[in-house]
C-alpha positions in Angstrom: 9.4 -17.9 -25.7 10.5 -14.3 -26.7 9.0 -11.3 -28.5 9.9 -10.9 -31.8 11.4 -7.6 -33.3 11.5 -5.8 -29.8 14.5 -4.5 -28.4 16.5 -6.9 -25.8 14.9 -7.5 -22.5 15.9 -5.2 -19.3 16.2 -6.7 -16.1 14.2 -3.5 -15.2 11.5 -3.5 -17.7 12.7 -0.6 -20.0 11.9 -3.3 -23.1 8.0 -3.0 -22.5 8.0 0.5 -22.3 5.6 1.7 -25.7 6.2 5.0 -24.7 7.7 7.3 -24.2 11.1 6.4 -25.7 13.9 6.5 -22.7 11.0 5.7 -20.0 11.3 3.2 -17.2 8.1 1.7 -16.6 7.3 3.5 -13.8 6.9 6.8 -15.3 5.9 5.7 -19.4 2.6 6.0 -20.2 2.4 3.0 -22.1 3.4 -0.5 -21.3 3.4 -3.8 -23.9 1.3 -5.7 -21.5 0.7 -9.0 -23.6 1.2 -12.0 -21.8 4.2 -13.1 -23.5 7.2 -13.9 -21.4 11.1 -12.8 -21.9 13.5 -14.5 -20.8 14.3 -12.5 -17.6 10.5 -12.2 -16.7 7.7 -14.0 -14.5 4.2 -14.3 -16.5 1.3 -14.4 -13.2 -2.6 -15.2 -13.8 -4.0 -13.2 -11.6 -6.9 -13.3 -9.3 -7.1 -10.1 -6.9 -5.6 -6.3 -7.4 -5.4 -5.0 -4.3 -5.7 -0.9 -5.4 -4.0 1.6 -2.7 -5.9 3.2 -0.4 -5.0 6.9 -1.7 -5.5 5.8 -5.0 -8.7 3.8 -4.7 -10.4 6.6 -2.9 -9.8 9.0 -5.3 -11.7 6.0 -8.2 -14.5 5.9 -5.6 -15.2 9.8 -5.6 -15.1 9.9 -9.3 -17.7 7.0 -9.6 -19.8 8.5 -6.8 -19.1 5.3 -5.0 -20.7 2.9 -7.8 -18.8 -0.4 -7.9 -19.8 -1.0 -11.5 -18.4 2.3 -12.5 -15.3 2.0 -10.7 -14.7 -1.5 -12.4 -15.1 -0.1 -15.8 -12.6 3.0 -14.5 -10.4 0.8 -14.0 -10.3 -1.3 -17.0 -10.2 1.7 -19.1 -6.9 2.8 -17.2 -5.7 -0.8 -17.5 -6.6 -0.9 -21.3 -5.0 2.4 -22.4 -1.9 2.1 -20.6 -1.2 -1.6 -20.0 -0.9 -1.1 -16.0 -3.2 0.4 -13.3 -1.2 3.9 -12.9 -4.1 6.5 -11.5 -2.7 9.7 -13.0 -4.6 11.7 -10.6 -2.6 10.2 -7.2 0.3 8.7 -9.4 0.0 5.3 -7.6 -1.3 2.2 -8.9 -1.5 -1.2 -5.8 -0.3 -4.6 -6.0 -1.6 -7.9 -7.0 -2.3 -11.5 -6.4 -1.7 -14.4 -8.3 0.0 -18.0 -9.8 3.0 -18.1 -11.5 2.0 -19.2 -15.0 5.5 -19.0 -16.8 8.9 -18.7 -15.4 11.4 -17.4 -18.5 14.7 -19.4 -18.8 17.1 -17.0 -17.2 15.1 -16.5 -13.7 14.0 -20.6 -13.6 17.0 -21.5 -11.1 15.5 -19.0 -8.2 14.5 -21.7 -5.5 11.4 -19.9 -4.0 9.7 -20.0 -7.2 7.9 -22.7 -9.4 5.2 -23.0 -11.7 1.9 -22.9 -9.9 3.0 -21.0 -7.0 0.9 -18.2 -5.4 2.3 -15.0 -4.9 1.6 -11.4 -4.2 3.8 -8.5 -6.1 5.2 -6.5 -3.7 6.2 -3.7 -6.7 3.4 -1.1 -7.6 1.1 -1.6 -10.5 2.2 1.4 -11.6 5.5 -0.3 -12.9 3.7 -3.9 -13.5 2.5 -4.7 -17.6 -1.3 -6.2 -16.9 -4.2 -6.7 -18.9 -7.2 -7.5 -17.3 -10.1 -9.7 -19.4 -13.0 -9.6 -16.7 -13.6 -8.0 -13.7 -15.6 -10.5 -11.5 -15.9 -8.5 -8.0 -15.3 -5.0 -6.7 -15.1 -4.6 -3.0 -15.9 -1.2 -2.0 -14.5 -1.2 1.3 -11.3 -2.6 1.2 -10.2 -1.7 -2.6 -9.7 -4.8 -4.0 -10.9 -6.1 -7.2 -11.2 -9.8 -8.2 -10.4 -10.4 -12.1 -9.7 -12.7 -14.4 -6.1 -11.8 -16.5 -2.4 -11.4 -16.4 0.6 -9.7 -15.5 4.5 -9.6 -15.8 6.8 -9.1 -13.4 10.6 -8.3 -14.3 13.9 -9.5 -13.1 14.1 -6.8 -10.6 10.9 -6.8 -9.5 10.1 -8.4 -5.5 7.3 -11.0 -5.0 6.3 -12.9 -1.8 5.2 -16.4 -1.6 1.5 -16.2 0.1 2.2 -17.8 4.0 0.8 -21.0 4.5 -1.0 -19.7 8.3 -2.7 -16.1 6.9 -5.7 -16.8 4.5 -4.8 -15.1 1.4 -6.9 -12.0 1.5 -5.5 -11.4 5.0 -1.9 -11.4 3.4 -2.9 -9.4 0.3 -3.9 -6.3 2.8 -0.9 -6.8 4.6 2.1 -7.0 2.1 0.6 -4.2 0.0 1.6 -1.5 3.4 4.5 -3.9 4.3 7.0 -1.0 3.7 4.9 0.7 6.7 5.9 -1.6 9.4 9.5 -2.4 8.4 10.5 1.0 8.2 9.4 2.7 11.4 10.7 -0.5 12.7 14.1 1.1 11.8 13.2 4.4 12.4 11.8 4.3 16.1 13.4 4.1 19.0 13.0 3.5 22.8 11.7 6.5 24.7 10.7 7.9 21.7 7.1 9.9 21.5 6.0 8.5 18.2 2.7 10.3 16.1 0.7 8.1 14.1 -1.4 10.2 11.5 -3.9 8.2 10.0 -3.3 5.1 12.8 -6.5 3.6 12.0 -6.1 2.2 9.2 -4.4 -0.8 7.5 -0.4 0.6 7.7 -1.8 2.7 10.5 -2.3 0.1 12.9 0.8 -2.4 11.6 2.8 1.1 12.1 1.7 1.8 15.7 2.1 -1.8 16.7 6.0 -1.3 15.7 6.4 2.5 17.0 4.6 0.6 20.4 7.4 -2.1 20.4 10.4 -0.1 19.6 8.8 2.8 21.8 8.4 0.4 25.1 6.8 1.7 28.0 9.1 4.9 28.7 7.7 6.3 25.2 4.7 7.8 24.1 2.8 6.9 21.1 0.1 9.1 19.9 -2.7 7.9 17.1 -4.4 10.4 15.1 -7.6 10.0 12.8 -11.0 12.0 12.3 -12.8 9.6 14.5 -11.8 7.9 17.9 -14.7 5.8 17.8 -13.6 3.9 14.6 -13.6 -0.2 15.5 -9.4 0.3 14.6 -9.0 3.3 16.9 -10.9 1.6 19.7 -8.9 -1.7 19.3 -5.6 0.7 19.8 -6.9 2.5 22.6 -8.3 0.0 24.5 -5.3 -2.7 23.8 -2.7 -0.1 25.3 -1.0 0.2 21.8 -1.6 3.9 22.1 -0.6 6.2 24.9 -3.3 9.0 23.8 -5.7 9.0 20.3 -6.5 12.2 18.8 -9.1 12.8 16.7 -8.4 15.5 13.8 -8.4 16.2 10.4 -5.1 15.8 9.7 -5.4 18.5 6.3 -6.4 21.4 9.4 -2.3 21.3 10.6 -3.2 24.2 13.0 -6.2 22.5 14.9 -4.3 18.7 14.9 -1.1 20.2 15.8 -2.9 21.8 18.7 -4.6 18.9 19.9 -1.1 16.6 19.4 0.7 19.2 21.8 -1.8 18.7 24.6 -0.7 15.0 24.6 3.1 15.3 23.8 4.3 19.0 24.4 7.7 18.3 23.4 6.2 17.1 19.8 7.0 13.9 18.3 10.5 12.8 18.2 8.8 10.3 15.2 5.8 11.0 13.1 4.6 8.8 10.7 2.2 9.6 8.0 -0.6 7.1 6.9 -3.3 8.9 5.6 -4.8 8.5 2.0 -5.7 12.0 1.4 -3.5 15.0 -0.1 -2.8 17.7 2.1 -1.2 16.7 5.3 2.2 17.9 5.3 2.0 20.8 6.6 0.1 18.8 10.0 2.9 16.3 10.0 5.6 18.2 10.0 4.5 20.9 12.8 3.8 17.5 14.9 7.4 17.1 14.5 10.0 18.6 17.1 13.1 20.5 14.9 15.9 17.8 14.4 13.4 14.9 14.6 11.6 13.0 11.2 9.1 12.7 9.5 8.2 9.4 7.8 5.9 9.9 4.6 4.6 6.7 3.9 1.3 8.0 2.6 0.8 7.8 -1.2 -0.8 11.1 -1.2 2.3 13.0 -0.3 3.2 16.3 -2.5 7.4 16.6 -2.1 7.0 20.3 -3.1 4.3 20.7 0.2 6.8 19.4 2.3 10.1 20.9 1.6 8.5 24.0 1.2 6.2 24.2 4.1 8.9 23.0 6.1 11.0 25.9 5.1 8.2 28.5 5.5 7.6 26.9 9.4 11.2 27.0 9.6 11.2 23.9 10.6 14.3 21.4 10.8 13.1 18.1 10.3 14.1 15.0 8.7 11.5 13.9 6.0 12.2 10.2 4.4 9.9 9.2 1.5 8.0 5.9 2.2 9.7 3.9 0.3 7.5 0.7 -0.4 10.6 -1.4 0.3 12.5 -2.1 2.9 15.3 -5.2 2.9 12.7 -8.1 4.8 10.0 -6.0 4.2 7.6 -8.9 3.7 8.2 -10.7 6.7 8.5 -7.7 8.9 4.9 -7.4 7.8 3.7 -10.6 8.5 5.0 -11.5 11.7 3.9 -8.2 13.0 0.5 -9.2 12.3 1.5 -12.8 14.0 2.6 -11.4 16.9 0.0 -9.1 17.8 -3.5 -11.1 18.0 -5.9 -8.3 18.3 -4.4 -6.5 15.1 -5.0 -9.8 13.5 -8.6 -10.3 14.7 -9.4 -7.3 13.1 -7.9 -7.7 9.9 -9.8 -11.1 9.3 -12.8 -9.4 10.4 -12.4 -6.7 8.0 -10.3 -8.3 4.8 -11.3 -11.7 5.3 -13.7 -12.7 2.4 -16.3 -14.1 4.9 -17.6 -11.0 6.2 -21.8 -10.3 4.5 -21.5 -10.2 1.0 -23.4 -7.4 1.1 -19.8 -5.8 1.3 -19.2 -6.8 -2.2 -21.2 -5.3 -5.8 -20.8 -8.5 -8.5 -20.1 -7.7 -12.1 -22.6 -9.0 -14.9 -23.8 -11.5 -13.3 -20.2 -13.0 -13.6 -19.0 -14.9 -10.0 -15.8 -16.1 -7.9 -15.4 -17.5 -4.7 -14.5 -14.7 -3.6 -17.2 -13.1 -4.0 -20.0 -15.9 -2.5 
């Protein structure tokens, strides 16, 4: 069925933009999120939202760590804007759900059928989203279980959930699929590679790819504020990193001093996977001249990076962390399969069978995910 009285459908979703006129969905202020499908759209019932790390940290801080307030905050944003778009960080996240209806122009797609379980691979800042109810908030992982619906445009990316990896684990991996895929593309044998935020989910998958690509002749250094976290200890104990530096990436001079102590020549490739702002200088200073900085972090400021490098007199190639790379979903999931220690870590941290104390229920509602 078609929405009556609106402009013809666009493969990029511009027909869903309510304001401002002429905008595309990502930079639009408000989208039409009615659960009615165009010929070139996919309508999904949504089970869970995975808010990106930078965004969830900001929301949690604004709500004083209160899960009920976080639920109300997200619900208010989605009600106002027709999408989950954090106006502070500019980022969103992704969803997991089930295909309810396929527009007639997309029914020939071989990877899609009614009832398919899929994960969106495009940002929630682009995705028309409606939330009927927030059932559960996991303050540890930034995940919300909801009842709602979402629209995928013809241009939007998605992935069928794998049979051999539980949905909750696949959701955590696919949310950061761009990181391991891009590191696989950028890293080379024998290089020195520094990963900031190495003990987070994107950081750990990036480190795994860095280790594979750099090989025994290369050097991989992990960086995070605390070297005693379970993720940091795993990377050290299983040989994923040659050294782990405990430093706050917002303190550029202290971090670079610690990194240069283990990599005097500095990094050929620096990968930024942090979830806080103000880490551009540390990333640039950790990288040798004519090296590469890959900013996967959604907290990255182009202005801070560009002007910072200029002020430091650093000639480095800086790459914005495009969340998409060809085959990124398959690469990310295979990275998990290929590295059992990291796989076990993801199961323990992101699986639903963790202690119920990690979850906060909303207004007495229950779902299987929260039990």
